[in-house]
ZAMIMI-409398 format. One line per field, with one value per residue (C-alpha): residue number from 1; residue in three letters; chain; z negated, x negated, y. Coordinates in steps of 0.25 Angstrom, whole numbers. Example, Ala and Ser with C-alpha at 12.3 -4.5 7.8 and 13.67 -1.06 7.14 Angstrom:
// ZAMIMI-409398
num [1_2]
residuo [ALA_SER]
cadena [A_A]
c3 [-31_-29]
c1 [-49_-55]
c2 [-18_-4]
***
This chain:
// ZAMIMI-409398
num [1_2_3_4_5_6_7_8_9_10_11_12_13_14_15_16_17_18_19_20_21_22_23_24_25_26_27_28_29_30_31_32_33_34_35_36_37_38_39_40_41_42_43_44_45_46_47_48_49_50_51_52_53_54_55_56_57_58_59_60_61_62_63_64_65_66_67_68_69_70_71_72_73_74_75_76_77_78_79_80_81_82_83_84_85_86_87_88_89_90_91_92_93_94_95_96_97_98_99_100_101_102_103_104_105_106_107_108_109_110_111_112_113_114_115_116_117_118_119_120_121_122_123_124_125_126_127_128_129_130_131_132_133_134_135_136_137_138_139_140_141_142_143_144_145_146_147_148_149_150_151_152_153_154_155_156_157_158_159_160_161_162_163_164_165_166_167_168_169_170_171_172_173_174_175_176_177_178_179_180_181_182_183_184_185_186_187_188_189_190_191_192_193_194_195_196_197_198_199_200_201_202_203_204_205_206_207_208_209_210_211_212_213_214_215_216_217_218_219_220_221_222_223_224_225_226_227_228_229_230_231_232_233_234_235_236_237_238_239_240_241_242_243_244_245_246_247_248_249_250_251_252_253_254_255_256_257_258_259_260_261_262_263_264_265_266_267_268_269_270_271_272_273_274_275_276_277_278_279_280_281_282_283_284_285_286_287_288_289_290_291_292_293_294_295_296_297_298_299_300_301_302_303_304_305_306_307_308_309_310_311_312_313_314_315_316_317_318_319_320_321_322_323_324_325_326_327_328_329_330_331_332_333_334_335_336_337_338_339_340_341_342_343_344_345_346_347_348_349_350_351_352_353_354_355_356_357_358_359_360_361_362_363_364_365_366_367_368_369_370_371_372_373_374_375_376_377_378_379_380_381_382_383_384_385_386_387_388_389_390_391_392_393_394_395_396_397_398_399_400_401_402_403_404_405_406_407_408_409_410_411_412_413_414_415_416_417_418_419_420_421_422_423_424_425_426_427_428_429_430_431_432_433_434_435_436_437_438_439_440_441_442_443_444_445_446_447_448_449_450_451_452_453_454_455_456_457_458_459_460_461_462_463_464_465_466_467_468_469_470_471_472_473_474_475_476_477_478_479_480_481_482_483_484_485_486_487_488]
residuo [MET_SER_SER_GLN_HIS_VAL_ASP_THR_ALA_PRO_GLY_SER_GLY_PRO_PRO_ALA_ARG_HIS_VAL_VAL_VAL_ILE_GLY_GLY_GLY_ILE_SER_GLY_LEU_ALA_ALA_ALA_HIS_ARG_LEU_VAL_THR_ALA_GLY_ALA_ARG_VAL_THR_LEU_LEU_GLU_ALA_GLY_GLY_ARG_LEU_GLY_GLY_LYS_LEU_HIS_ARG_GLY_GLU_ILE_ALA_GLY_ALA_PRO_VAL_ASP_LEU_GLY_ALA_GLU_SER_MET_LEU_ALA_ARG_ARG_PRO_GLU_ALA_VAL_ASP_LEU_ALA_ARG_ALA_VAL_GLY_LEU_GLY_ASP_ARG_LEU_GLN_PRO_PRO_ALA_THR_SER_THR_ALA_SER_ILE_TRP_THR_ARG_GLY_ALA_LEU_ARG_PRO_MET_PRO_ARG_GLY_HIS_VAL_MET_GLY_VAL_PRO_ALA_GLY_PRO_ASP_ALA_LEU_GLY_ALA_LEU_LEU_SER_ASP_GLU_GLY_LEU_ALA_ARG_ILE_VAL_ARG_GLU_GLY_GLU_LEU_ALA_PRO_ALA_GLU_VAL_GLY_ASP_ASP_VAL_ALA_ILE_GLY_GLN_TYR_VAL_ALA_GLU_ARG_LEU_GLY_ARG_GLU_VAL_VAL_ASP_ARG_LEU_VAL_GLU_PRO_LEU_LEU_GLY_GLY_VAL_TYR_ALA_GLY_ASP_SER_TYR_ARG_ILE_SER_MET_ARG_ALA_ALA_VAL_PRO_ARG_LEU_PHE_GLU_ALA_ALA_ARG_ARG_HIS_PRO_SER_LEU_LEU_ASP_ALA_VAL_ARG_GLU_VAL_GLN_ALA_GLU_ALA_GLN_ALA_GLN_GLN_GLN_GLY_GLY_PRO_VAL_PHE_LEU_GLY_ILE_ASP_GLY_GLY_VAL_GLY_THR_LEU_PRO_LEU_ALA_VAL_ALA_ASP_ALA_VAL_ARG_ALA_ALA_GLY_GLY_GLU_LEU_ARG_THR_GLY_THR_ARG_VAL_LEU_GLY_LEU_ALA_ARG_ALA_GLY_ALA_ASP_GLY_TRP_ARG_VAL_ARG_THR_ASP_SER_ASP_THR_LEU_THR_ALA_ASP_ALA_VAL_ILE_ILE_ALA_THR_PRO_ALA_TRP_SER_ALA_ALA_GLU_LEU_LEU_SER_GLY_GLU_SER_PRO_ALA_ALA_ALA_THR_GLU_LEU_GLY_THR_ILE_GLU_TYR_ALA_SER_MET_SER_LEU_VAL_THR_LEU_ALA_PHE_ARG_ARG_SER_GLU_LEU_GLY_ALA_LEU_PRO_ASP_GLY_SER_GLY_PHE_LEU_VAL_PRO_PRO_VAL_ASP_GLY_ARG_SER_ILE_LYS_ALA_SER_THR_PHE_SER_SER_GLN_LYS_TRP_GLN_TRP_VAL_ALA_ASP_GLY_SER_ALA_ASP_LEU_PHE_VAL_LEU_ARG_THR_SER_LEU_GLY_ARG_TYR_GLY_GLU_GLU_GLU_HIS_LEU_HIS_ARG_GLU_ASP_ALA_GLU_LEU_VAL_GLU_ALA_SER_LEU_ARG_ASP_LEU_GLY_ASP_ALA_VAL_GLY_LEU_ALA_ALA_ARG_PRO_VAL_ALA_SER_GLU_VAL_THR_ARG_TRP_ILE_GLY_GLY_LEU_PRO_GLN_TYR_PRO_VAL_GLY_HIS_VAL_ALA_ARG_THR_ALA_ARG_ILE_ARG_ALA_GLU_VAL_ALA_LYS_LEU_PRO_GLY_LEU_ARG_VAL_CYS_GLY_ALA_ALA_TYR_ASP_GLY_VAL_GLY_ILE_PRO_ALA_CYS_ILE_ALA_ASP_GLY_GLN_ARG_ALA_ALA_ASP_GLU_VAL_LEU_HIS_GLN_ASP_HIS_PRO_ALA_ASP_GLU_ARG_ARG_SER_GLY_ARG_GLY_THR_MET_ALA_SER]
cadena [A_A_A_A_A_A_A_A_A_A_A_A_A_A_A_A_A_A_A_A_A_A_A_A_A_A_A_A_A_A_A_A_A_A_A_A_A_A_A_A_A_A_A_A_A_A_A_A_A_A_A_A_A_A_A_A_A_A_A_A_A_A_A_A_A_A_A_A_A_A_A_A_A_A_A_A_A_A_A_A_A_A_A_A_A_A_A_A_A_A_A_A_A_A_A_A_A_A_A_A_A_A_A_A_A_A_A_A_A_A_A_A_A_A_A_A_A_A_A_A_A_A_A_A_A_A_A_A_A_A_A_A_A_A_A_A_A_A_A_A_A_A_A_A_A_A_A_A_A_A_A_A_A_A_A_A_A_A_A_A_A_A_A_A_A_A_A_A_A_A_A_A_A_A_A_A_A_A_A_A_A_A_A_A_A_A_A_A_A_A_A_A_A_A_A_A_A_A_A_A_A_A_A_A_A_A_A_A_A_A_A_A_A_A_A_A_A_A_A_A_A_A_A_A_A_A_A_A_A_A_A_A_A_A_A_A_A_A_A_A_A_A_A_A_A_A_A_A_A_A_A_A_A_A_A_A_A_A_A_A_A_A_A_A_A_A_A_A_A_A_A_A_A_A_A_A_A_A_A_A_A_A_A_A_A_A_A_A_A_A_A_A_A_A_A_A_A_A_A_A_A_A_A_A_A_A_A_A_A_A_A_A_A_A_A_A_A_A_A_A_A_A_A_A_A_A_A_A_A_A_A_A_A_A_A_A_A_A_A_A_A_A_A_A_A_A_A_A_A_A_A_A_A_A_A_A_A_A_A_A_A_A_A_A_A_A_A_A_A_A_A_A_A_A_A_A_A_A_A_A_A_A_A_A_A_A_A_A_A_A_A_A_A_A_A_A_A_A_A_A_A_A_A_A_A_A_A_A_A_A_A_A_A_A_A_A_A_A_A_A_A_A_A_A_A_A_A_A_A_A_A_A_A_A_A_A_A_A_A_A_A_A_A_A_A_A_A_A_A_A_A_A_A_A_A_A_A_A_A_A_A_A_A_A_A_A_A_A_A_A_A_A_A_A_A_A_A_A_A_A_A_A_A_A_A_A_A_A]
c3 [589_600_599_613_620_633_643_645_656_651_647_651_645_656_653_665_678_688_702_717_726_741_750_747_756_750_745_737_730_725_721_713_707_704_695_689_684_676_670_680_683_700_710_723_736_750_762_767_764_761_751_757_768_779_770_776_771_784_790_804_806_790_788_779_785_785_793_790_784_779_774_762_761_749_748_743_730_728_736_730_718_720_725_713_702_710_707_722_719_721_734_741_752_762_778_780_791_790_807_817_830_840_856_864_877_880_870_853_848_834_824_822_807_802_805_799_803_816_815_818_813_824_839_832_834_840_855_859_855_864_875_878_879_869_858_864_862_846_847_853_839_832_845_842_835_820_819_810_805_799_790_799_812_820_817_832_839_828_832_846_846_837_843_856_859_862_845_844_854_851_836_827_836_830_819_812_822_819_804_806_821_825_835_829_838_828_816_803_801_787_783_789_788_777_772_786_788_777_779_794_787_781_794_807_813_812_812_801_794_798_787_776_775_777_770_757_760_759_745_741_744_733_744_747_758_764_765_759_763_753_753_757_764_760_762_748_743_742_738_726_723_721_714_704_705_701_690_682_684_698_704_721_732_746_755_747_757_753_756_751_739_731_717_706_700_691_686_697_712_717_726_736_743_751_740_726_720_712_701_699_692_707_718_728_743_749_762_776_780_786_776_766_774_775_760_757_766_757_744_752_765_767_762_773_784_784_781_794_804_799_811_811_819_821_824_827_821_828_820_829_822_830_830_826_835_848_845_848_846_839_835_823_814_807_822_833_834_849_852_856_869_874_877_872_862_851_841_834_831_817_817_802_801_800_795_783_775_771_784_787_775_777_789_794_808_810_815_813_820_821_832_829_840_841_835_833_847_851_848_860_852_845_855_859_858_846_857_867_855_852_866_868_854_863_876_868_859_873_877_865_860_869_860_871_861_858_843_834_827_829_819_825_814_818_810_814_808_800_799_797_807_801_809_808_796_790_776_776_779_767_758_761_761_746_741_747_739_725_724_720_707_706_720_729_742_747_758_770_775_766_764_769_778_770_761_749_752_753_738_733_738_732_719_720_723_709_702_704_701_687_684_688_678_677_671_668_664_654_648_646_637_631_637_643_655_651_661_657]
c1 [-802_-792_-789_-787_-795_-801_-809_-822_-835_-848_-856_-846_-835_-822_-811_-816_-807_-803_-807_-804_-814_-811_-818_-829_-840_-855_-848_-836_-845_-853_-841_-837_-852_-852_-839_-840_-854_-847_-837_-827_-817_-817_-809_-813_-808_-811_-803_-813_-819_-831_-839_-850_-845_-854_-865_-865_-872_-872_-880_-884_-891_-891_-899_-894_-891_-883_-874_-871_-877_-895_-901_-900_-908_-915_-919_-904_-904_-889_-891_-904_-897_-884_-892_-901_-889_-880_-895_-902_-914_-921_-917_-918_-926_-935_-936_-947_-951_-947_-952_-940_-937_-929_-926_-924_-929_-932_-943_-942_-949_-953_-942_-951_-953_-950_-936_-923_-913_-918_-921_-935_-946_-953_-958_-966_-966_-954_-961_-957_-944_-941_-945_-954_-943_-938_-948_-952_-939_-940_-952_-944_-933_-942_-938_-924_-914_-910_-899_-888_-881_-869_-860_-865_-870_-871_-884_-886_-883_-890_-904_-903_-899_-913_-921_-918_-905_-919_-919_-905_-904_-916_-917_-906_-894_-902_-904_-894_-883_-887_-884_-872_-868_-864_-868_-877_-872_-860_-867_-865_-880_-874_-869_-879_-893_-888_-902_-906_-894_-896_-910_-906_-898_-912_-921_-920_-928_-922_-935_-938_-925_-930_-944_-939_-931_-942_-951_-940_-938_-952_-951_-943_-948_-951_-955_-949_-940_-930_-921_-919_-912_-910_-912_-900_-895_-889_-876_-879_-878_-862_-860_-870_-863_-849_-856_-861_-847_-839_-848_-845_-830_-826_-816_-820_-808_-812_-800_-792_-787_-780_-767_-766_-771_-762_-764_-756_-750_-762_-768_-774_-774_-767_-775_-766_-771_-767_-764_-760_-761_-774_-773_-785_-791_-797_-801_-813_-812_-827_-819_-820_-816_-803_-798_-802_-791_-780_-781_-782_-771_-759_-767_-777_-772_-783_-796_-788_-787_-802_-807_-800_-807_-820_-826_-832_-843_-842_-856_-859_-871_-875_-887_-893_-904_-913_-923_-937_-943_-934_-935_-950_-956_-947_-953_-958_-948_-934_-927_-923_-912_-907_-901_-889_-894_-900_-889_-891_-879_-888_-891_-900_-908_-913_-923_-917_-928_-938_-933_-927_-937_-926_-919_-930_-932_-919_-921_-936_-933_-923_-924_-911_-909_-897_-892_-883_-871_-861_-861_-849_-841_-848_-837_-838_-847_-836_-830_-838_-839_-850_-861_-862_-864_-877_-879_-879_-890_-898_-901_-903_-914_-920_-921_-926_-936_-936_-928_-924_-919_-905_-900_-899_-887_-879_-867_-860_-857_-846_-844_-833_-831_-842_-850_-843_-847_-852_-849_-851_-842_-841_-848_-837_-827_-831_-832_-816_-812_-820_-810_-799_-803_-807_-793_-789_-792_-798_-802_-815_-820_-833_-840_-850_-838_-842_-858_-868_-864_-879_-877_-884_-871_-861_-866_-870_-854_-846_-853_-852_-836_-837_-843_-833_-821_-828_-831_-816_-807_-796_-780_-782_-794_-789_-777_-785_-796_-786_-789_-775_-776_-786_-797_-810]
c2 [736_728_712_712_703_709_700_708_705_702_712_723_731_731_718_709_708_699_704_698_698_696_690_682_686_691_705_699_689_697_705_695_689_705_701_689_693_706_697_699_687_686_681_680_678_672_671_662_646_650_661_672_678_682_675_659_647_635_625_622_608_603_618_629_642_654_658_673_682_676_685_699_712_710_724_727_720_716_701_698_701_691_681_681_681_669_661_663_670_660_660_671_671_680_677_669_679_695_696_697_701_707_702_714_716_704_698_698_708_712_720_731_735_749_753_756_745_746_762_765_776_774_768_762_744_749_747_731_737_747_754_764_776_771_770_785_788_785_797_807_805_818_827_825_835_830_822_822_809_814_805_793_789_777_772_766_781_789_781_779_795_797_785_780_768_759_761_757_745_737_740_749_739_723_728_736_729_716_719_724_716_730_740_750_763_762_759_767_774_775_762_755_760_773_776_779_786_795_798_802_813_818_817_824_812_798_792_801_796_783_783_789_777_767_776_775_758_757_766_756_745_734_722_709_705_715_703_689_676_664_650_642_657_669_661_656_668_670_655_657_671_664_652_661_669_655_653_666_662_669_663_660_657_654_651_664_675_686_693_703_714_722_730_725_735_742_730_726_718_707_698_688_677_666_658_667_680_687_697_704_717_723_719_716_716_709_705_710_726_719_711_723_730_719_717_731_737_735_745_753_754_766_758_745_757_760_745_740_751_741_733_721_715_697_690_677_669_656_648_637_625_620_608_613_603_609_623_630_641_656_667_671_679_678_682_694_702_707_721_722_729_716_710_697_687_686_697_690_679_673_660_657_646_655_667_659_648_641_640_635_623_619_612_611_603_615_629_636_652_661_672_681_686_698_713_723_722_710_700_690_679_677_673_662_647_642_636_650_657_646_645_663_661_649_661_671_662_657_671_678_667_655_647_633_624_618_622_607_615_628_635_649_659_669_681_688_702_699_713_724_738_751_760_776_781_767_773_783_772_764_774_777_761_763_775_770_753_763_769_756_752_738_737_737_730_727_720_722_732_742_745_735_723_716_707_716_726_718_711_726_729_716_719_736_732_723_735_744_735_730_745_751_752_744_745_732_734_743_736_723_732_740_754_757_765_777_782_777]
***
């Protein structure tokens, strides 16, 4: 038996590794948490002054609010499981109301049920949204010749061909386009709604494909809310994950920009920052695509080129606080979506004090709501003054719900390059990027640019990257464990 000491992770065989995670959004934090839980030594580097990326807790008029993402899909387990793992399980909270509206054709209209990301299974319950001609167009879908979706197709284009443009413009656009701040006539059906894409490949009728997806979802449904928030804000999740990583021995550095990344012989990687150079057995890049492209330009030009083609949309969030005594009555529900075809400034409004009990409890005499502006190809909002965006929001809120009160406080948050776009071919592009990166031992990429922009998808991608790094053989591991260079 060898007397050589091997630093091993608790309960695992491979020696502990030093892994550098570049990027402190929820994907990078999820990767770091997975790594330290497995016993790895972790250094996370974040260029900005805070952790969490688009998960950002703030305040308005003394009331706690989310200034970024405010909810997470509960039907996927990754976000809920991570929240519980870092001590937030008792603070998970469903929305206080699940009803919402679409502001279109001059009125607030109830959000219809029985659709898959805005694609309906039939004309039922759409009468308030669509014209008689639009409803009749859906009924005629069964008369159309079968349509092939091929390897991929833009969901807006496909749905318009099968069900008519009204369905896309009044329902798919505000729902799916809202998730990506994008244009549904460009968004990949395969990437954004993969279950519907696969069903559409099996059925000549899109309506039949929607019904199949709905039946599968109903069969798998285990009850409980579709979405969850966190008491205190979803922005508390990255902070709790960061605390857990630190408690396990991980090092988290903010205000640290990575300037270069290079192979360090066969032993690992050198990560050059604006203050020092780190050596690591492995590196996980959890940054936006443009940053990942810059970091990979020297070691993987092919991956960098592909990453450089990923486009992003920017948006602005306007958070407003009103005195309840001055507000007047607002419609019930969590808020409303606005189809771009209606030509309004705002794309959505969330009545935060009605949607989340923790917001209402945070300041009983205030009512907090927020609006969103901007999507792919519409960048003009980024150049307007905060006061202009507030006034544009108030004008639309006045037209939509009769709001006449003036806010006691406002906060404008600009998410520049906040949401990656998933155009036709995105899945194939992602596969090419990962194939190129995988050629470099001890390197992985993760984040919203690849397999989904939602919180659970980002967490899952960070955890996948960590798992692959942990289970990948590395020359330095072989020497420390005395295995030499023999492949296992």
